[in-house]
N, C-alpha and C positions, 0 to 999 in steps of 0.2 A: 415763054419759050425762048424769046430773043434774049432775055436776061440770062437764062441758063447757058445759052450758047456763048454769050459774051464771057461769062464766068469760066466756062470750059476753056475757051481760047486763051483767056488771060492766064489760067493755070498752066496750060501747056507752054505758053510763051515764057512764063517764068521759069519752067523746068528747063527749057532749052537754053535760056539765058544762064541759069546756074551751071549747066553742063559745060557751056562755052567758057565760063569763068573758071571752072575747075580745070578744064584742059589748059587754059592759059597759065593758070597757077602751076600746074604740073610741068609745063614747058619751062617756066621760069625757074622752078626748083631744079630741074635737070640741068639747065644752063649754069646755075649757081654751083651745083655739084661738080660740073666739068671745070669751071674756073677754079674752084677749090682744089681739085685734084692737080691741076697745072701748077698752082701755087705751092702745094706740097712737094711736087716733083722738083720745082725750081729751088726750093729750100734745101732739099737733099743734095742737089748739084752744088749749091753754094757751100754747104758744110763739107762736102768731099773735097772741093777745091781749096777751102780754107785748111783742111788737114794736110793736103799735099803741099800747100804753101808753107805751113809750119814746119813740115819735114825738110823741105828745101832750105829754109832759113836756118834750121838747126844744123844742117850739114855744112853750112858756110862757117 
């Protein structure tokens, strides 16, 4: 009986641990996607500024 209870608790503990790891992984993925989005936005801003600079240099 005690052995069964121990196995049951160990099984539940493992499940909770897996769920916590999955939540942490999801949070990390979300953070990575946010940073990636910021990088993409910055790249677009740089490209727009480069085009504007090229236009201004051509006007000179």
